[in-house]
PAMILO-233530 format. One record per residue: residue number from 1; y, x, z of N, C-alpha, C in turn. Coordinates in steps of 0.001 Angstrom, whole numbers, m for minus. Each point is the difference from the previous one (the first is absolute). Layout:
# residues N
[NUM,[Y,X,Z],[Y,X,Z],[Y,X,Z]] ...
END
This chain:
# residues 338
[1,[m2938,194774,m30534],[m641,376,m1259],[m633,1373,137]] [2,[m1020,250,m799],[m637,1310,21],[890,1026,m698]] [3,[117,1174,615],[828,1062,m564],[m545,435,m1354]] [4,[m1304,m105,m203],[m601,353,m1290],[584,m815,m1152]] [5,[525,m1191,294],[575,m836,m1051],[1241,648,m617]] [6,[587,969,707],[1245,623,m441],[m233,1404,m560]] [7,[m1227,266,m392],[m344,1292,m589],[150,m73,m1518]] [8,[286,1129,m624],[22,97,m1451],[m148,1470,m380]] [9,[m400,242,m1222],[m189,1364,m486],[1309,528,m574]] [10,[384,1188,451],[1237,616,m474],[m296,1412,m482]] [11,[206,290,m1288],[m195,1375,m481],[941,959,724]] [12,[m518,1161,341],[803,961,769],[1247,430,m750]] [13,[m49,16,m1324],[1158,463,m760],[1144,m1009,2]] [14,[m189,m1170,607],[1093,m970,132],[851,264,1248]] [15,[m423,906,853],[740,282,1228],[1134,968,m311]] [16,[1240,m430,217],[1171,820,m318],[195,1086,1053]] [17,[184,1233,m452],[255,1120,901],[1472,366,58]] [18,[784,m485,m958],[1455,180,m18],[625,m1317,m454]] [19,[1226,m276,423],[655,m1227,m437],[503,106,m1428]] [20,[302,m1149,m590],[637,m24,m1314],[1383,636,93]] [21,[435,603,m1097],[1332,597,m42],[676,m422,m1303]] [22,[1177,m637,92],[658,m423,1226],[m752,m1122,704]] [23,[365,m253,1234],[m746,m941,833],[m137,m1379,m637]] [24,[1097,m482,m599],[m32,m1374,m516],[m672,m109,m1363]] [25,[m595,1113,m487],[m798,m75,m1229],[m1444,m399,285]] [26,[m353,m176,1279],[m1345,m457,344],[m270,m1361,m638]] [27,[m1249,m246,m326],[m375,m1278,m591],[m11,m1096,1067]] [28,[176,m1227,m445],[61,m1161,891],[m821,m1119,m608]] [29,[m994,m477,728],[m819,m1123,m437],[476,m1262,718]] [30,[512,m946,m770],[421,m1287,567],[m1199,m923,44]] [31,[m246,m573,1181],[m1167,m857,222],[495,m1362,475]] [32,[m320,m1046,m753],[333,m1376,369],[m1236,m864,m223]] [33,[16,m1246,463],[m1137,m882,m289],[m226,m207,m1494]] [34,[1067,194,m805],[m130,m216,m1441],[m624,1185,m722]] [35,[m7,1172,641],[m593,1146,m665],[650,1313,381]] [36,[m227,1017,m837],[441,1367,243],[922,443,m1126]] [37,[994,836,342],[847,591,m1037],[391,1405,422]] [38,[90,892,m1001],[255,1416,248],[1476,327,m189]] [39,[544,756,953],[1406,390,m12],[111,1413,565]] [40,[1252,453,199],[273,1193,796],[975,m401,1106]] [41,[58,809,1042],[797,m376,1178],[1463,m187,m364]] [42,[513,796,m941],[1420,m127,m334],[327,m1341,m651]] [43,[m1032,m794,m349],[224,m1355,m540],[348,m1023,1082]] [44,[m99,369,1259],[165,m983,1082],[1271,m851,m123]] [45,[1160,565,m348],[1196,m858,m74],[m125,m1142,m999]] [46,[m862,127,m1001],[m181,m1088,m963],[m1194,m882,339]] [47,[m918,507,821],[m1167,m801,403],[363,m950,1137]] [48,[804,497,945],[381,m809,1152],[1134,m949,m357]] [49,[234,m973,871],[1041,m996,m221],[1240,352,814]] [50,[1203,m282,m517],[1196,147,833],[m156,m834,1282]] [51,[341,596,1118],[m161,m677,1283],[m1269,360,730]] [52,[m1007,539,m717],[m1202,489,690],[402,1041,1043]] [53,[m753,38,1081],[266,960,1071],[m1169,967,108]] [54,[277,1281,m214],[m992,1045,221],[166,525,1415]] [55,[m1082,3,763],[52,491,1381],[m724,1335,61]] [56,[755,1055,326],[m505,1358,m39],[m136,572,1404]] [57,[m934,907,149],[m246,661,1283],[723,1342,m10]] [58,[991,167,886],[818,1212,m15],[m539,1108,898]] [59,[m1255,m106,425],[m569,1050,830],[m25,1333,m740]] [60,[94,1076,771],[m21,1352,m562],[m1232,728,517]] [61,[m723,661,m907],[m1214,722,374],[377,1312,686]] [62,[m651,275,1120],[207,1259,696],[m1169,941,m307]] [63,[195,1320,141],[m1113,946,m228],[m1000,m90,1146]] [64,[m930,m929,m117],[m812,m460,1136],[m1330,700,167]] [65,[m329,938,m883],[m1269,717,134],[246,1359,642]] [66,[m602,192,1165],[162,1223,780],[m1350,689,136]] [67,[12,1300,153],[m1245,749,159],[181,1075,1056]] [68,[m1076,253,754],[m1,1039,1029],[m1435,476,170]] [69,[m182,988,855],[m1342,466,329],[m198,m87,1507]] [70,[m1215,m374,378],[m389,14,1402],[m1298,809,68]] [71,[133,1233,427],[m1135,904,m88],[m308,279,m1456]] [72,[m1246,m199,m385],[m408,216,m1386],[177,m1252,m866]] [73,[353,m1102,626],[51,m1273,m726],[1401,m283,m531]] [74,[65,m528,m1211],[1256,m480,m568],[201,m1448,431]] [75,[1184,m295,488],[352,m1349,434],[992,m570,m1006]] [76,[m428,m1019,m748],[887,m653,m971],[481,m1324,579]] [77,[1304,m155,52],[630,m1152,634],[814,m760,m1042]] [78,[m239,m1305,m114],[814,m865,m852],[676,m1039,885]] [79,[1307,141,168],[744,m950,817],[m200,m1410,m547]] [80,[m79,m947,922],[m330,m1366,m397],[1049,m1007,452]] [81,[341,14,1291],[931,m1008,517],[829,607,1119]] [82,[1335,m95,m148],[901,485,1035],[m24,m979,1177]] [83,[m176,534,1204],[m18,m822,1209],[1273,143,823]] [84,[753,1046,m256],[1223,249,748],[711,1187,m612]] [85,[1014,498,699],[799,1090,m545],[m840,1227,m307]] [86,[m1021,269,820],[m792,1217,m185],[m1503,m262,m57]] [87,[m418,m1262,32],[m1424,m316,52],[m464,m689,m1284]] [88,[m1184,420,m454],[m594,m531,m1222],[m1487,m217,197]] [89,[m524,m1001,m705],[m1431,m70,m249],[m281,725,m1311]] [90,[m1119,701,m57],[m335,742,m1212],[m1510,1,m199]] [91,[m406,32,m1268],[m1403,233,m333],[m234,1504,m11]] [92,[m1073,425,638],[m266,1434,140],[m1405,313,m488]] [93,[m78,953,m918],[m1301,526,m389],[m379,1090,991]] [94,[m1225,m39,479],[m469,861,1094],[559,m448,1343]] [95,[227,m1306,150],[538,m519,1262],[m940,275,1177]] [96,[m1277,183,m281],[m949,270,1087],[334,1312,711]] [97,[757,873,m654],[383,1285,596],[1121,m157,1022]] [98,[601,m1182,41],[1154,m213,866],[m369,m871,1189]] [99,[736,223,1091],[m144,m854,1180],[1388,m218,588]] [100,[218,m1083,744],[1303,m239,614],[433,1202,835]] [101,[1254,358,m168],[557,1164,688],[54,1240,m859]] [102,[m709,30,m1126],[43,1158,m900],[1378,109,m646]] [103,[438,1261,m153],[1233,284,m732],[m351,739,m1283]] [104,[641,m408,m1089],[m298,571,m1312],[1306,498,m611]] [105,[m7,1254,m487],[1160,587,m650],[m101,m219,m1508]] [106,[1030,m643,m569],[17,m260,m1436],[870,980,m769]] [107,[693,886,705],[865,978,m642],[1449,m429,19]] [108,[893,987,m233],[1442,m254,m62],[507,m697,1261]] [109,[m650,287,1149],[461,m550,1274],[m427,m1415,288]] [110,[m864,m593,m838],[m474,m1359,230],[m1325,40,748]] [111,[m47,m699,1132],[m1201,m64,829],[m379,m1449,228]] [112,[m1302,m266,3],[m484,m1347,251],[m865,m50,1238]] [113,[228,m986,854],[m793,m232,1203],[m865,m1231,m226]] [114,[m1313,138,186],[m914,m1123,m141],[80,m871,1245]] [115,[463,m1233,m168],[108,m922,1132],[m1261,m835,173]] [116,[m592,m411,m1113],[m1198,m848,70],[m703,25,m1343]] [117,[m1285,m379,19],[m790,m102,m1221],[m554,m1410,m119]] [118,[28,m513,m1236],[m547,m1312,m256],[m1166,88,m966]] [119,[m466,m1122,m488],[m1126,8,m951],[441,468,m1375]] [120,[m977,358,m823],[222,326,m1410],[963,1161,m204]] [121,[m8,969,918],[824,1184,m182],[1477,m189,245]] [122,[391,m1076,676],[1405,m247,310],[357,712,1307]] [123,[1087,759,m30],[451,755,1165],[1454,m366,283]] [124,[307,m186,1277],[1361,m274,466],[641,1330,388]] [125,[1078,364,m687],[665,1283,199],[1406,m175,585]] [126,[434,1012,754],[1432,184,280],[396,1346,m586]] [127,[999,m5,m871],[442,1219,m663],[1243,556,685]] [128,[70,1332,34],[1117,685,650],[508,1097,m919]] [129,[1328,68,m123],[622,1013,m836],[1442,179,449]] [130,[512,1237,m146],[1408,237,309],[898,m704,m1011]] [131,[m523,m228,m1199],[742,m708,m1041],[m354,m1484,25]] [132,[839,m841,m604],[m399,m1397,m169],[m1339,m71,m724]] [133,[m816,m983,346],[m1347,m52,m564],[m3,m132,m1513]] [134,[972,m725,m562],[m11,m125,m1457],[219,1355,m662]] [135,[803,863,638],[205,1351,m520],[m1284,815,139]] [136,[m644,m114,1178],[m1237,750,238],[m1109,m441,m949]] [137,[m151,m1307,m177],[m1013,m490,m943],[292,500,m1410]] [138,[1280,42,m374],[365,473,m1323],[m359,1458,m222]] [139,[m1,788,1057],[m318,1420,m127],[m1492,257,m152]] [140,[m806,m766,713],[m1434,317,22],[m864,m1046,m687]] [141,[542,m1180,m262],[m810,m1077,m557],[m17,11,m1513]] [142,[m957,m739,m565],[m113,m191,m1439],[98,m1493,m312]] [143,[414,m309,m1225],[34,m1394,m417],[m1420,m557,22]] [144,[m173,m1190,521],[m1346,m568,179],[m492,m731,m1240]] [145,[m307,748,m1048],[m520,m643,m1202],[m1333,m684,291]] [146,[m306,m1071,m727],[m1282,m675,210],[m1170,960,m195]] [147,[m1089,m211,722],[m1150,919,m95],[m534,156,m1413]] [148,[38,m1079,m803],[m570,82,m1340],[848,862,m935]] [149,[1254,295,367],[795,976,m747],[m171,1386,614]] [150,[95,70,1330],[m52,1295,676],[m1331,715,m217]] [151,[m1064,m764,m243],[m1300,629,m254],[m60,649,m1380]] [152,[882,m421,m904],[m112,439,m1389],[1061,1009,m420]] [153,[1062,141,795],[1001,1022,m307],[782,333,1258]] [154,[691,1134,m30],[795,425,1155],[1292,m817,87]] [155,[444,m270,1218],[1312,m593,218],[1042,1083,m254]] [156,[1077,m332,m738],[990,1015,m333],[1416,m547,187]] [157,[978,819,m384],[1400,m345,262],[417,m1271,m742]] [158,[m595,m273,m1150],[362,m1210,m748],[m284,m1260,800]] [159,[m1052,36,808],[m391,m1198,741],[1043,m413,1035]] [160,[780,955,487],[1031,m340,980],[1002,m988,m578]] [161,[216,67,m1311],[887,m948,m678],[m783,m1157,m615]] [162,[m1112,332,m661],[m769,m1024,m706],[m522,m1082,938]] [163,[m365,388,1228],[m637,m934,932],[1038,m626,939]] [164,[1180,m313,m558],[1093,m580,774],[768,m930,m930]] [165,[302,m1215,459],[821,m890,m825],[1442,506,m24]] [166,[739,m391,m1046],[1387,456,m101],[890,m698,1028]] [167,[m482,m1080,591],[804,m716,998],[m539,182,1422]] [168,[m890,960,223],[m550,244,1338],[1113,481,941]] [169,[29,m568,1212],[1042,427,932],[m429,m59,1463]] [170,[m1103,m648,321],[m407,m174,1397],[m1273,800,252]] [171,[125,1171,655],[m1146,884,226],[m1072,m679,839]] [172,[m1272,199,m393],[m1057,m504,856],[m1334,m269,m672]] [173,[m60,m17,m1342],[m1269,m293,m669],[m827,1256,m173]] [174,[m1316,m194,3],[m908,1093,m308],[m747,m288,m1303]] [175,[487,m986,m736],[m466,m279,m1358],[1147,m718,m702]] [176,[139,252,m1292],[1110,m601,m744],[m267,m1467,m310]] [177,[1052,m825,m21],[m117,m1350,m567],[41,148,m1515]] [178,[m1169,205,m612],[m68,582,m1333],[529,m902,m1114]] [179,[55,m1296,199],[583,m854,m1042],[1452,374,m257]] [180,[679,495,1025],[1399,371,m140],[228,1325,m680]] [181,[m1047,782,m214],[167,1312,m624],[455,m111,m1454]] [182,[m137,m1173,m609],[334,m167,m1414],[1491,m200,m252]] [183,[786,m221,1043],[1416,m320,m199],[837,1269,m129]] [184,[1007,m82,m879],[971,1065,m202],[1393,m565,267]] [185,[980,861,241],[1365,m529,163],[454,m816,m1209]] [186,[m370,429,m1210],[383,m748,m1194],[m628,m1387,m6]] [187,[m1281,m93,335],[m667,m1298,19],[605,m900,1070]] [188,[302,540,1162],[621,m809,1049],[1342,m551,m478]] [189,[773,827,m706],[1280,m465,m518],[m164,m1100,m1031]] [190,[m1013,114,m876],[m220,m1031,m1007],[m506,m1297,627]] [191,[m774,103,1073],[m423,m1204,719],[1210,m709,596]] [192,[898,781,594],[1224,m597,560],[798,m712,m1098]] [193,[128,638,m1151],[775,m583,m1097],[m647,m1267,m542]] [194,[m1320,m89,118],[m722,m1177,m491],[4,m1150,1003]] [195,[638,198,1150],[81,m1073,991],[m1211,m104,897]] [196,[m799,1042,39],[m1173,20,880],[415,625,1319]] [197,[m277,m697,1074],[466,381,1334],[m1004,954,632]] [198,[498,968,762],[m873,918,723],[270,m107,1498]] [199,[m1072,m82,782],[78,43,1459],[m969,1081,489]] [200,[279,560,1169],[m884,1018,560],[m460,m391,1407]] [201,[m1255,259,248],[m600,m105,1329],[m653,1347,278]] [202,[m549,167,1185],[m643,1265,356],[m1378,m265,567]] [203,[m1013,632,m578],[m1319,33,616],[m514,1434,m118]] [204,[m222,628,1154],[m484,1371,9],[m1510,m9,m228]] [205,[m397,491,m1159],[m1393,m56,m421],[m800,1028,783]] [206,[m1133,m421,565],[m854,892,766],[m1132,561,m840]] [207,[m633,1045,507],[m1112,631,m723],[m1201,m922,m106]] [208,[m25,m1068,777],[m1087,m961,m96],[m93,m648,m1363]] [209,[1085,73,m779],[m45,m574,m1348],[m1020,707,m882]] [210,[m364,1246,352],[m966,755,m796],[m1442,m195,462]] [211,[m193,m660,1141],[m1347,m102,539],[m837,m984,m805]] [212,[m1246,333,m265],[m869,m933,m734],[m364,m1196,866]] [213,[m332,m1106,m659],[m498,m1176,709],[m1496,204,209]] [214,[m395,179,1245],[m1402,273,305],[m786,m1270,316]] [215,[699,m1062,346],[m677,m1250,337],[m610,m626,m1250]] [216,[m1054,m770,192],[m645,m693,m1120],[733,m1280,m361]] [217,[746,m574,953],[699,m1258,m211],[1469,195,356]] [218,[896,m622,m760],[1430,159,263],[382,m458,1401]] [219,[m724,m967,555],[319,m511,1337],[m229,1038,1079]] [220,[m769,1050,m312],[m337,1006,1004],[909,1220,m42]] [221,[869,86,m1008],[867,1170,m127],[1262,m182,844]] [222,[425,1054,663],[1220,m28,808],[999,1004,m552]] [223,[1217,m465,m257],[1052,859,m516],[645,790,1141]] [224,[500,1201,m297],[818,734,956],[1412,m581,m8]] [225,[616,m41,1166],[1347,m571,112],[1037,954,m583]] [226,[1040,m571,m599],[1118,760,m548],[1297,m651,460]] [227,[1033,835,212],[1284,m503,496],[887,m404,m1172]] [228,[659,m1152,157],[895,m462,m1046],[1205,m732,549]] [229,[993,m173,m898],[1229,m700,395],[541,m798,m1178]] [230,[309,m1273,259],[754,m843,m920],[1322,m310,683]] [231,[1122,620,m423],[1280,m253,666],[428,m1461,m104]] [232,[796,m444,956],[414,m1407,44],[786,m398,m1246]] [233,[871,902,m500],[787,m363,m1178],[m868,m108,m1242]] [234,[m1016,868,m110],[m932,m88,m1122],[m802,m1294,88]] [235,[m457,m335,1204],[m733,m1249,205],[828,m1199,m451]] [236,[1258,m21,373],[861,m1133,m355],[152,m122,m1505]] [237,[198,1123,m679],[173,m49,m1457],[m1298,m392,m705]] [238,[m1128,454,509],[m1277,m370,m613],[m275,m1492,176]] [239,[278,m520,1174],[m215,m1426,221],[942,m842,m865]] [240,[1227,497,m210],[936,m712,m871],[m511,16,m1442]] [241,[m532,1142,m427],[m562,84,m1357],[m1162,m963,m161]] [242,[m860,m68,998],[m1135,m921,m56],[490,m1451,m80]] [243,[1034,m346,790],[536,m1361,m5],[624,m351,m1353]] [244,[507,1025,m716],[618,m221,m1310],[m1025,3,m1132]] [245,[m1277,218,338],[m1040,m6,m1017],[m126,1300,m766]] [246,[616,1074,502],[m115,1298,m673],[m1262,717,470]] [247,[m586,795,m886],[m1257,666,313],[222,1243,862]] [248,[m881,179,960],[m23,1203,825],[m1216,821,m419]] [249,[250,1193,m491],[m1060,856,m524],[m46,1282,817]] [250,[m1103,215,675],[m169,1199,816],[m282,1196,m899]] [251,[673,1098,252],[m307,1256,m674],[m966,755,903]] [252,[m1275,m136,m292],[m1032,681,772],[m668,m887,1033]] [253,[m1244,348,273],[m773,m752,988],[559,171,1403]] [254,[706,1105,262],[586,186,1333],[1096,m1028,239]] [255,[899,m174,m991],[1041,m1026,132],[m619,m1381,128]] [256,[m1031,m267,m812],[m650,m1313,50],[m586,m272,1378]] [257,[m734,963,555],[m642,m216,1298],[1037,m253,1079]] [258,[1105,738,m47],[1042,m187,1006],[651,m1377,m140]] [259,[304,m411,m1218],[615,m1311,m201],[m942,m1128,414]] [260,[m1284,141,m323],[m951,m1038,403],[m193,m27,1511]] [261,[30,1172,635],[m126,39,1462],[1209,m636,676]] [262,[1178,187,m599],[1230,m509,616],[290,m1445,m386]] [263,[m575,m458,m1123],[347,m1331,m476],[1458,m126,m404]] [264,[615,1123,m401],[1414,118,m377],[943,m80,1194]] [265,[m522,m56,1205],[841,21,1193],[348,1440,370]] [266,[1084,213,778],[287,1351,494],[m1214,528,763]] [267,[m272,1277,m155],[m1236,559,564],[224,1462,321]] [268,[m531,431,1130],[m65,1424,331],[m1183,197,929]] [269,[m977,765,m457],[m1207,211,793],[m1138,444,m889]] [270,[m1211,m131,508],[m1168,436,m763],[m737,m1204,m578]] [271,[m663,252,m1105],[m841,m1022,m612],[m1305,635,m462]] [272,[m1090,m740,166],[m1295,437,m524],[m571,m1083,m918]] [273,[882,m737,m652],[m422,m1103,m854],[m925,507,m1111]] [274,[m1093,m708,m214],[m968,300,m1057],[m81,m1238,m876]] [275,[491,104,m1225],[85,m1153,m892],[m1226,m36,m892]] [276,[m735,m1097,99],[m1243,m176,m738],[48,m1345,m741]] [277,[m899,m211,m971],[m27,m1293,m687],[m83,m1166,997]] [278,[807,m1001,m269],[149,m1125,923],[1314,45,743]] [279,[680,1171,m13],[1306,109,640],[1006,m889,m724]] [280,[790,m734,753],[1046,m829,m578],[1308,792,19]] [281,[452,416,m1175],[1217,808,m87],[1206,m871,290]] [282,[825,455,927],[1123,m823,453],[1352,674,m233]] [283,[6,1264,m438],[1252,739,m74],[326,533,m1382]] [284,[m977,177,m869],[251,673,m1277],[m506,m842,m1165]] [285,[584,294,m1183],[m385,m693,m1226],[m593,951,m1032]] [286,[m55,1273,331],[m549,973,m927],[m64,1362,640]] [287,[m646,917,m704],[m239,1347,540],[m11,1003,m1138]] [288,[743,1079,179],[m110,1167,m868],[m810,1037,756]] [289,[m1086,478,m601],[m888,905,731],[m777,868,m973]] [290,[m464,1151,472],[m831,886,m815],[m1433,m536,m68]] [291,[m866,747,m656],[m1407,m380,m122],[m796,690,1109]] [292,[m837,m762,698],[m569,443,1260],[m1475,362,m97]] [293,[m495,613,1069],[m1388,429,68],[m951,m1186,66]] [294,[m1219,177,m529],[m1037,m1013,232],[m269,m154,1499]] [295,[m332,m1208,408],[m407,m302,1381],[1101,282,1026]] [296,[1226,140,m428],[1092,336,922],[681,m1261,522]] [297,[684,131,1118],[760,m1129,541],[1082,m443,m979]] [298,[499,931,m822],[1077,m339,m925],[m522,m774,m1205]] [299,[m1184,347,m509],[m578,m815,m1077],[m378,m1378,537]] [300,[m429,m66,1251],[m275,m1302,622],[1287,m817,82]] [301,[1113,662,353],[1286,m697,107],[428,m580,m1352]] [302,[m42,801,m1061],[455,m527,m1295],[m934,m1100,m500]] [303,[m1273,67,378],[m933,m1073,m352],[330,m1276,766]] [304,[500,143,1234],[441,m1172,759],[1195,m663,m676]] [305,[877,817,m577],[1208,m542,m631],[m305,m665,m1336]] [306,[m824,638,m819],[m204,m458,m1379],[m1359,m627,m258]] [307,[m941,187,918],[m1371,m435,m223],[m850,1168,m465]] [308,[m1226,68,515],[m866,1140,m299],[m337,77,m1482]] [309,[m290,m1105,m638],[m367,40,m1418],[1165,508,m848]] [310,[1212,m468,298],[1179,447,m749],[209,1496,171]] [311,[m175,504,1232],[236,1428,218],[m1122,848,m584]] [312,[m1208,m501,3],[m1072,740,m688],[325,134,m1487]] [313,[486,m1073,m603],[365,41,m1416],[1172,945,m241]] [314,[981,m31,899],[1163,873,m154],[m391,1469,103]] [315,[m863,319,966],[m399,1392,170],[m904,458,m1144]] [316,[m839,m886,m514],[m821,353,m1164],[897,308,m1198]] [317,[1056,m798,m187],[963,245,m1072],[697,1343,206]] [318,[410,262,1230],[704,1251,289],[m887,1213,m282]] [319,[m1250,m76,402],[m923,1114,m244],[m237,188,m1495]] [320,[m219,m1109,m707],[m278,85,m1429],[1186,562,m776]] [321,[1231,m309,456],[1195,390,m739],[683,1240,580]] [322,[m706,741,836],[484,1310,418],[1083,17,1055]] [323,[146,m1062,783],[952,38,1109],[m454,1045,1025]] [324,[963,570,686],[m268,1031,1006],[m1,m657,1380]] [325,[m927,398,860],[m229,m682,1275],[507,809,1190]] [326,[197,m747,1091],[270,502,1349],[1457,452,184]] [327,[240,822,991],[1357,245,483],[967,499,m1060]] [328,[m443,893,m863],[854,534,m1051],[m222,m709,m1340]] [329,[m667,m1122,39],[m374,m682,m1232],[1024,m1014,m476]] [330,[m442,m880,m885],[848,m1017,m601],[145,m1205,928]] [331,[700,m1021,m487],[383,m1118,852],[m460,m1329,m589]] [332,[50,m1015,839],[m275,m1371,m436],[1018,m922,641]] [333,[247,m1106,m664],[869,m1052,527],[m823,m1268,78]] [334,[m271,m447,1219],[m885,m1140,238],[843,m1220,347]] [335,[m123,m1041,m833],[803,m1215,167],[m951,m1198,30]] [336,[m403,m451,1189],[m1007,m1052,93],[452,m1343,m565]] [337,[1324,m204,m89],[510,m1258,m549],[639,183,m1366]] [338,[m225,1141,m616],[530,271,m1333],[1432,455,9]] 
END
């Protein structure tokens, strides 16, 4: 399909620069084949059915934006994908200033060695520090807020908490699984009391999630690979839930992509799955997700799940009724079978 088919007009004032407070006070648009209904996230225990399974991504965002100088040039580095204990792929602004073998000082004892350069500003680094790398990154790095927020305000101390789910535990993402930002300990407890099951998987979100789709046709776009894991015990419980006729609802497009890539089987590795209209969903029965950018892979994904016409109508409703968009924005619950 043509990428232009997934374009829409979004007023700039609909882009959220801060999350709702408290988190579960964010609005929630329920989308089914029968129509649309307005709620708030804290309504989830009454909207969902006992026995439904919410699958959450427990990845933890690391301070993945690093900066240094090489001569007169500023080198901005956004970590993208961990390749090993000390090696990362990263997007680099001013990558033309670098060549293999260059060493770059990021401060606080963190040094980066350029191993190789790829297309589109991607650089293969080996990092060296007397401290563990997570400690070193924490000292010199910043939270990697999406560009559409970072262009409009400074990143500050609040973002270190705001841009992290309350159940994050596995370090490795350079972008938050933002559908999960709406959950609070109180809401999780009420979901448990309502008989709604929670499972966790891990997909470390890469900076490629922020890249625009430059191709004219969806068939020409290539996703960046991301590492994920579906543990064997989680796989077994999800397959049992499916066999019992209970709904599996992914919390976020990251969880959905991982489950669809794995087919609910145990999985550990990378996936570059790109879900477009025509995809036959084999692992999930619904999706909780925020409102996405025009022409983005994520708006294409939700259109694959619900149909493009349905999602155009849902987004038009959201814009008209003041829903907040993108990473810090409001949420939707997409149920293709009602």
